[in-house]
C-alpha positions in Angstrom: 122.3 -112.3 209.0 122.2 -108.8 209.1 118.2 -108.9 208.8 118.1 -111.4 211.7 120.3 -109.2 213.9 118.2 -106.0 212.9 115.3 -107.4 213.8 116.3 -108.9 216.9 117.5 -105.1 217.9 114.2 -103.8 216.9 112.5 -106.4 219.5 114.9 -105.7 222.5 114.5 -101.8 222.1 110.7 -102.1 221.8 110.8 -104.6 225.0 113.0 -101.6 226.8 110.3 -98.7 225.7 107.6 -100.9 227.2 109.3 -101.7 230.3 110.2 -98.0 230.7 106.9 -96.6 229.8 105.0 -98.9 232.4 104.7 -97.0 235.9 107.3 -98.2 238.7 105.8 -100.1 241.6 106.4 -98.6 244.9 108.0 -100.7 247.8 106.0 -101.5 250.8 107.7 -99.0 252.9 106.7 -96.0 250.4 103.0 -96.6 250.4 101.1 -93.9 251.7 99.2 -94.3 254.8 95.1 -94.7 254.8 93.3 -91.8 255.5 95.7 -89.0 254.6 97.6 -89.2 257.9 100.9 -87.5 257.9 103.9 -90.0 258.8 107.4 -88.8 258.9 109.8 -89.9 255.9 112.1 -91.6 258.2 109.4 -93.9 259.7 108.6 -94.8 256.1 112.2 -95.4 254.9 113.2 -97.1 257.8 112.7 -101.1 257.6 111.9 -101.0 261.7 109.0 -99.0 263.6 109.6 -95.7 265.3 111.0 -96.5 268.7 110.8 -93.2 270.4 112.7 -92.0 273.8 111.4 -92.3 277.2 111.9 -88.9 278.9 113.7 -89.0 282.5 112.8 -86.1 284.9 115.8 -84.2 286.0 116.3 -82.8 289.2 116.3 -79.1 289.5 116.5 -76.5 292.3 113.1 -75.7 292.0 112.1 -79.3 292.4 114.5 -79.4 295.4 112.6 -76.3 296.9 109.2 -77.8 296.6 109.9 -80.9 298.3 111.4 -79.0 300.9 108.6 -76.9 301.4 106.5 -80.1 301.4 108.5 -81.4 304.0 108.2 -78.1 306.0 104.5 -78.7 306.8 104.9 -80.6 309.7 107.3 -77.8 311.2 104.4 -75.2 310.6 103.2 -73.9 313.9 99.5 -74.4 314.8 96.8 -72.1 313.3 95.7 -70.6 316.6 99.3 -69.4 317.3 99.7 -67.8 313.7 96.5 -65.8 314.6 97.9 -64.8 317.7 95.5 -66.8 319.8 97.1 -68.0 323.0 94.9 -69.6 325.3 97.0 -69.8 328.2 97.9 -66.2 328.2 94.2 -65.5 327.8 93.6 -67.3 330.9 96.7 -65.8 332.9 95.1 -62.1 331.7 91.7 -63.4 333.1 93.1 -64.3 336.3 94.9 -61.1 336.7 91.8 -59.3 336.1 89.8 -61.4 338.4 92.6 -60.8 341.5 93.4 -57.2 341.5 96.1 -57.9 344.3 97.9 -60.2 342.1 101.2 -59.0 340.3 100.4 -58.3 336.7 103.2 -59.8 334.0 104.3 -57.1 332.0 105.6 -59.2 329.0 102.2 -60.9 328.7 100.0 -57.7 329.2 101.8 -55.9 326.6 100.2 -57.8 323.6 97.5 -56.8 321.1 95.5 -59.8 321.9 91.6 -58.8 321.5 90.0 -62.2 321.5 89.1 -61.8 325.1 88.0 -58.3 324.8 85.6 -59.2 322.1 84.4 -62.2 323.9 83.5 -59.8 327.1 82.2 -57.2 325.1 79.9 -59.8 323.2 78.9 -61.1 326.8 78.3 -57.7 328.1 75.9 -57.2 325.1 74.2 -60.3 325.7 73.6 -60.2 329.5 72.3 -56.5 328.8 70.0 -57.8 326.4 68.8 -60.5 328.6 67.9 -57.7 331.0 65.6 -56.2 328.3 68.2 -53.5 327.0 69.5 -53.6 323.5 72.6 -51.8 323.9 75.3 -53.5 321.7 75.9 -50.1 319.6 76.5 -48.2 322.9 78.7 -50.9 324.2 81.2 -50.8 321.0 80.7 -47.1 320.6 82.2 -46.3 324.2 84.6 -48.7 324.0 86.1 -47.3 320.7 86.0 -43.6 322.2 87.5 -44.7 325.4 90.3 -46.7 323.9 91.3 -43.7 321.7 91.0 -41.2 324.9 93.0 -43.7 326.9 95.8 -44.2 324.3 96.4 -40.4 323.8 96.5 -40.0 327.7 99.0 -43.1 328.3 101.2 -41.5 325.4 101.3 -38.3 327.3 102.2 -39.8 330.5 104.5 -42.7 329.5 108.0 -42.6 328.1 107.8 -45.7 326.1 104.5 -45.0 324.4 101.7 -47.8 323.8 100.0 -49.0 320.8 96.2 -49.0 320.3 96.2 -52.7 320.5 97.5 -52.8 323.7 95.1 -50.1 325.3 92.0 -52.2 323.7 93.3 -55.5 325.2 94.0 -54.1 328.7 90.5 -52.2 328.9 88.6 -55.1 327.2 89.8 -57.8 329.5 89.1 -55.6 332.6 85.6 -55.3 331.4 84.9 -58.7 332.7 83.7 -57.6 336.1 81.2 -55.2 334.5 79.9 -58.5 333.1 79.3 -60.0 336.4 77.4 -56.7 337.3 75.2 -57.0 334.0 74.5 -60.6 334.7 73.2 -59.4 338.3 70.8 -57.0 336.5 69.3 -60.1 334.9 68.4 -61.8 338.6 67.3 -58.6 340.3 66.9 -54.7 339.9 70.1 -52.7 340.5 68.2 -49.2 340.9 68.6 -48.9 344.7 71.1 -48.6 347.3 72.4 -52.2 346.9 72.4 -51.8 343.4 74.5 -48.6 343.6 77.0 -50.2 346.2 77.5 -53.0 344.1 77.9 -50.8 340.7 80.6 -48.4 342.5 82.3 -51.8 343.7 82.7 -53.0 340.3 83.9 -49.8 338.8 86.5 -49.4 341.5 87.5 -53.3 340.6 87.6 -52.5 336.9 89.6 -49.2 337.0 92.1 -51.1 340.0 92.8 -53.9 337.6 93.0 -51.7 334.5 95.7 -49.1 336.1 97.5 -51.9 337.5 98.3 -53.6 334.2 99.0 -50.4 332.7 101.5 -49.4 335.3 103.1 -53.1 335.1 103.1 -53.1 331.1 104.4 -49.3 330.7 106.7 -49.3 333.9 104.9 -46.4 335.3 105.6 -46.9 339.0 103.9 -44.1 341.5 101.2 -43.4 338.7 98.6 -45.9 339.1 96.1 -43.7 340.6 96.3 -40.9 338.1 95.7 -43.8 335.4 93.0 -45.3 337.7 90.9 -42.2 337.7 90.2 -41.8 333.7 89.4 -45.8 333.8 87.0 -45.3 336.6 85.1 -42.7 334.5 84.9 -45.0 331.6 84.0 -48.1 333.4 81.3 -45.7 335.0 79.7 -45.3 331.7 79.1 -49.0 331.3 77.7 -49.2 334.9 75.4 -46.5 334.0 74.0 -48.5 331.0 73.8 -51.5 333.2 71.9 -49.9 336.1 69.7 -47.7 334.1 
């Protein structure tokens, strides 16, 4: 009996030794993924797959401001108005220059609108070019010097003062009758008595319109003749370019 019990004990110990020495098998959830990819341990150990979370956008003040800005595009003013181009004011200023006897609106004339003056300067240079005279540099040079001189003179004579843009705008708009004179030089020669009379008439027209607008915009009643004299000198230079 003792010998048989000892044999059974040795057999059980050997079985346990073989069982412990055999490598343990891994569970299906502990198997390494192919290709050496890294997978978190919680995904390997959990019996179910990784579900994840769906992120929901949250409303912030910045988002609300962006939405309000996007909705404000409909309330934006037109591009021409932002650039300071108002065709109604341009037309009113042109009519005021063409009719020297018409009272000028000081609120409209006291604007730094350079759209009309640029167009009239280009038109004057183009008509002189059609008459065989390339005087674009003279036109712009005398315009710049005349604007600076008139700005200094008007600031000395007026109480409120005037800006460079307002002076350039008024002198440029009043250059429109000179464009009519240069257009006439394309058709016939102005070097004669009729041409001289027409040039003097255009000079008086331009200076009268400019002085009327300056007195209305700067509230300089009773000083129109004093302003008309330097304006006549400036427009006389343009008339000399046109006639000769």
